[in-house]
C-alpha positions in Angstrom: 0.0 0.0 0.0 1.3 3.5 -0.9 2.0 5.6 2.1 0.0 8.7 2.8 1.7 11.9 3.9 2.6 11.8 7.6 1.1 14.6 9.7 4.1 15.3 12.0 7.3 14.4 10.3 8.0 13.6 6.7 10.4 11.0 5.3 13.4 12.9 3.9 12.9 11.4 0.4 9.6 11.5 -1.4 8.9 9.5 -4.6 5.8 11.0 -6.1 3.9 9.8 -9.2 1.9 12.3 -11.3 -0.5 11.1 -13.9 -3.8 9.7 -14.9 -4.1 5.9 -15.2 -7.2 6.4 -17.3 -5.1 8.0 -20.1 -2.9 5.0 -21.0 0.8 6.0 -20.9 0.0 8.9 -18.6 -0.2 6.2 -15.9 3.6 5.6 -16.2 4.4 7.2 -12.9 1.7 5.3 -10.9 2.9 2.0 -12.5 6.5 2.7 -11.5 5.3 3.6 -8.0 3.5 0.3 -7.7 6.7 -1.5 -8.8 8.7 0.4 -6.1 6.0 -0.6 -3.5 7.2 -4.2 -4.0 10.7 -3.3 -2.8 11.9 -3.3 0.8 12.5 0.4 1.0 14.1 2.1 4.0 12.1 4.2 6.4 13.6 7.4 4.9 11.5 6.9 1.7 7.8 7.7 1.2 5.8 6.8 -1.9 3.0 9.1 -2.9 0.5 9.1 -5.8 -0.4 12.7 -6.5 -2.8 12.0 -9.3 -3.0 14.7 -11.9 -2.5 17.8 -9.8 0.6 18.9 -8.0 -0.5 22.4 -7.3 -2.0 21.7 -3.9 1.0 19.7 -2.6 3.4 22.3 -1.2 2.9 21.0 2.3 3.8 17.5 1.1 7.1 18.9 -0.2 7.9 20.7 3.0 11.0 19.5 4.8 12.0 17.0 2.2 15.7 16.5 1.3 14.8 15.1 -2.1 11.7 14.9 -4.3 11.7 12.3 -7.1 8.8 12.9 -9.5 7.6 10.2 -11.9 5.7 11.3 -15.0 5.0 10.9 -18.7 7.4 13.3 -20.5 7.3 14.7 -24.0 10.9 15.3 -25.0 10.7 14.6 -28.7 12.3 11.2 -28.6 10.9 7.8 -29.5 8.2 6.3 -27.2 9.7 4.5 -24.3 12.7 6.9 -24.0 13.5 7.5 -20.3 14.5 11.0 -19.1 16.2 12.3 -15.9 16.2 16.0 -15.4 15.6 18.8 -12.9 13.1 21.7 -12.9 16.1 24.0 -13.3 17.0 22.2 -16.5 13.5 23.0 -17.9 13.5 26.6 -16.6 16.9 27.3 -18.2 15.7 25.7 -21.4 18.7 23.3 -21.3 16.2 20.6 -22.2 13.2 20.8 -24.5 11.1 18.7 -22.1 7.6 19.0 -20.8 5.9 16.7 -18.5 2.2 16.3 -19.1 1.8 18.1 -15.8 4.8 20.4 -15.9 3.0 23.7 -15.4 1.4 22.6 -12.1 4.6 21.0 -10.8 7.0 23.8 -11.7 4.6 26.5 -10.4 4.1 24.6 -7.1 7.9 24.3 -6.7 8.3 28.1 -7.4 5.6 29.0 -5.0 7.1 26.6 -2.4 10.4 28.4 -2.7 8.7 31.7 -1.9 7.2 30.3 1.3 10.1 28.1 2.2 8.3 24.8 1.4 10.5 23.6 -1.4 12.4 20.3 -1.3 16.2 20.7 -1.2 16.5 18.8 -4.5 14.0 17.7 -7.2 14.6 15.2 -9.9 12.1 14.1 -12.6 12.2 10.7 -14.1 10.0 10.4 -17.1 9.1 8.3 -20.0 8.1 9.4 -23.5 4.5 8.3 -24.0 3.2 6.5 -27.0 -0.5 6.9 -26.3 -2.3 9.3 -23.9 -5.8 8.9 -25.2 -8.6 7.7 -22.9 -8.0 4.1 -22.0 -6.6 1.9 -19.3 -3.2 0.3 -19.5 0.2 1.3 -20.7 1.4 0.8 -24.3 3.8 -2.2 -24.7 6.8 0.1 -25.4 6.2 2.1 -22.2 5.3 -1.0 -20.1 8.7 -2.5 -21.1 10.5 0.5 -19.5 8.9 0.2 -16.0 11.6 -2.0 -14.6 14.4 0.3 -15.8 12.6 3.4 -14.5 12.3 1.7 -11.1 16.0 1.0 -11.2 16.7 4.7 -11.9 14.6 5.7 -8.9 16.5 3.3 -6.7 19.8 4.7 -7.9 18.5 8.2 -7.0 17.5 7.0 -3.6 20.8 5.2 -2.9 22.8 8.2 -3.9 20.7 10.4 -1.6 20.7 8.1 1.5 24.4 8.7 1.9 23.9 12.4 2.5 21.0 12.2 4.9 
């Protein structure tokens, strides 16, 4: 079962899925989250499914050392391509990326910075979708990348645990 936000103290690393499982490959993040749920993760990790809106989640970000966002990402590459980037990469236009929920996420992080509710570090791990029309289930090409995406998240977690 995916953990709900704690009311008193948050785990220092939050892995958050953004997306809509009713729009095929937009369910990428939630599917990776479910895969991670099968792992024996340390107590410093919290898994959270944000659905399609990140705008109301500033409080969930508060006090986090690291936020790892999982989302479908349009980066102009073939379907199934995995990406790793930061919000700063997008803001500086170093990468021509956009997550399907980028505006809400980036605005929330900017607002969080203004009121000191921003995580210390944010990383987005995304997958180029093939299909985002109404329908349930990932395309085969995106489904084939779930395991590798989960491995990328575990690498991010492991690199961060050393600095907590």
